[in-house]
C-alpha positions as CSV (number, residue, x, y, z in Angstrom):
1,M,155.7,-111.6,81.0
2,L,155.8,-114.2,83.8
3,C,159.6,-114.4,83.4
4,L,160.0,-110.7,83.7
5,A,157.8,-110.7,86.9
6,L,159.9,-113.5,88.4
7,A,163.1,-111.7,87.5
8,A,162.0,-108.6,89.4
9,L,161.5,-110.5,92.6
10,P,164.3,-111.1,95.2
11,P,165.8,-114.5,94.7
12,S,164.6,-115.8,98.0
13,A,161.0,-114.8,97.2
14,V,161.1,-116.8,93.9
15,L,162.6,-119.8,95.6
16,A,160.1,-119.7,98.5
17,G,157.1,-119.2,96.3
18,E,155.9,-116.3,98.3
19,P,154.1,-113.3,96.7
20,A,155.9,-110.1,96.1
21,P,155.6,-107.6,98.9
22,E,153.7,-104.3,98.3
23,I,156.7,-102.3,99.3
24,E,160.0,-102.8,97.4
25,R,163.0,-101.6,99.5
26,P,166.8,-102.2,99.3
27,V,168.7,-104.1,101.9
28,A,169.3,-101.9,105.0
29,P,172.8,-100.8,105.9
30,P,174.7,-103.3,108.1
31,Q,174.1,-102.9,111.8
32,A,176.5,-103.4,114.7
33,V,176.0,-105.8,117.6
34,G,174.1,-104.1,120.4
35,A,173.0,-101.1,118.3
36,V,169.2,-100.7,118.5
37,H,167.8,-99.5,115.2
38,S,164.3,-98.7,113.8
39,L,163.1,-100.9,111.1
40,R,159.7,-99.4,110.2
41,T,157.1,-97.1,111.7
42,I,153.4,-97.8,111.3
43,P,151.6,-94.6,112.2
44,E,148.1,-96.0,112.0
45,A,149.0,-98.6,114.7
46,C,151.1,-96.0,116.7
47,A,153.9,-98.5,116.6
48,R,157.5,-98.7,115.6
49,I,159.5,-101.9,115.0
50,E,162.9,-101.9,116.5
51,G,165.7,-104.5,116.2
52,V,169.1,-105.3,117.5
53,F,171.8,-107.9,116.8
54,T,172.6,-109.6,120.1
55,G,175.9,-111.3,119.5
56,D,174.3,-114.4,121.1
57,A,174.5,-117.6,118.9
58,A,171.2,-118.9,120.2
59,E,169.3,-115.7,119.5
60,P,171.4,-113.6,117.1
61,Y,168.7,-111.0,116.4
62,R,165.7,-109.6,118.5
63,F,162.9,-107.3,117.4
64,A,160.2,-105.6,119.3
65,V,157.1,-103.5,118.5
66,V,157.1,-100.3,120.7
67,K,154.5,-97.6,121.0
68,T,155.5,-94.4,119.3
69,S,153.8,-92.0,121.6
70,P,151.6,-92.3,124.8
71,N,149.1,-89.9,123.3
72,C,148.7,-91.6,120.0
73,Q,145.3,-93.1,119.3
74,P,145.7,-96.2,117.1
75,R,143.5,-96.8,114.1
76,A,145.0,-100.3,113.6
77,R,146.2,-103.1,115.8
78,F,149.5,-104.8,115.8
79,V,149.0,-108.6,116.5
80,D,151.4,-111.5,117.2
81,A,152.2,-113.2,113.9
82,A,152.5,-116.6,115.6
83,K,148.9,-116.4,116.8
84,A,147.4,-114.6,113.8
85,K,149.2,-116.9,111.2
86,P,148.9,-114.3,108.4
87,D,148.4,-115.7,104.9
88,A,146.7,-114.6,101.7
89,A,143.8,-117.1,102.2
90,G,142.9,-115.4,105.5
91,G,142.7,-111.9,103.9
92,W,146.2,-110.8,104.8
93,I,148.4,-108.9,102.3
94,F,152.1,-109.4,102.2
95,N,153.2,-105.8,102.8
96,D,157.0,-105.5,103.3
97,V,160.3,-107.4,103.7
98,I,163.1,-105.7,105.6
99,R,166.6,-107.2,105.3
100,I,169.2,-106.1,107.9
101,P,172.8,-107.5,107.5
102,S,175.0,-107.9,110.5
103,A,178.1,-105.7,110.5
104,A,180.0,-108.2,112.7
105,C,179.0,-111.2,110.5
106,P,178.6,-110.2,106.8
107,G,177.1,-113.6,105.9
108,Q,174.2,-113.3,108.3
109,Q,171.1,-111.1,108.0
110,A,167.8,-110.6,109.8
111,V,164.7,-110.7,107.7
112,V,161.5,-109.1,109.0
113,K,158.3,-109.8,107.1
114,L,155.3,-107.6,107.6
115,W,151.7,-108.5,106.7
116,R,148.7,-106.3,106.9
117,K,145.0,-107.1,107.0
118,P,142.7,-104.3,105.8
119,A,139.3,-103.9,107.4
120,A,136.0,-103.5,105.6
121,V,134.9,-100.5,107.8
122,A,131.3,-99.4,107.4
123,P,129.6,-96.6,109.3
124,P,127.1,-97.5,112.0
125,E,123.6,-98.3,110.8
126,L,121.2,-95.3,110.5
127,D,118.6,-94.8,113.3
128,A,115.0,-93.8,112.8
129,Q,116.0,-90.2,112.3
130,G,118.5,-91.1,109.6
131,R,121.6,-90.5,111.8
132,S,124.6,-92.7,112.5
133,R,124.6,-92.9,116.3
134,I,125.8,-95.2,119.0
135,Y,123.5,-95.3,122.0
136,L,125.0,-95.8,125.5
137,Q,123.1,-99.1,126.1
138,D,124.5,-100.5,122.9
139,S,128.1,-99.2,123.2
140,D,129.6,-102.5,124.5
141,K,128.1,-104.5,121.6
142,T,129.2,-101.8,119.1
143,R,132.7,-101.7,120.5
144,A,133.0,-105.5,120.4
145,A,131.8,-105.6,116.8
146,A,134.1,-102.7,115.8
147,A,137.2,-104.5,117.2
148,D,136.9,-107.0,114.3
149,K,136.7,-104.2,111.8
150,V,140.0,-102.6,112.6
151,P,143.0,-103.0,110.2
152,M,145.7,-105.3,111.6
153,F,149.5,-105.7,111.1
154,A,151.7,-108.6,112.0
155,A,155.5,-109.1,111.7
156,A,157.6,-112.2,111.7
157,M,161.4,-112.4,111.9
158,S,164.0,-114.9,110.9
159,V,167.7,-115.0,110.6
160,E,169.3,-116.2,107.3
161,G,172.9,-117.1,106.6
162,E,175.7,-118.7,108.6
163,A,176.6,-117.7,112.1
164,C,180.1,-116.4,112.5
165,A,182.6,-118.1,114.7
166,A,183.1,-116.6,118.2
167,R,186.2,-114.3,118.3
């Protein structure tokens, strides 16, 4: 059984010893240098991850998290992976791996790993009348406590493979 589970994982996941992501997806189509492309949309965070191959040897690929709509009200936060340091011990779940090959350099690919941290959300405590209410004088305390109970997402990027020689 264990051999079958390991065989189903991508080779890099087996070698790195990382868990299998929740979402299984094929490698994306090769992308040209300078072509901005969407990697993934996360509706609950009102965010979209965009990437671009730069053609620069020092920084061959860049990605950014952009807001999907100015009117969107997020139900989750997107945090910096370098600061959050997502791992399973901290309650994070390995959610997705997106592999984007370079059209200009077939031996090189960008790898974006996405983690999510679910929140244990509970309704506010019941008041004396049996209702869940937030009173104005307590709203700042409630808002601060609720910030820790919001689901979070974090993305980290790396570039794998050999850089192509300048042409």
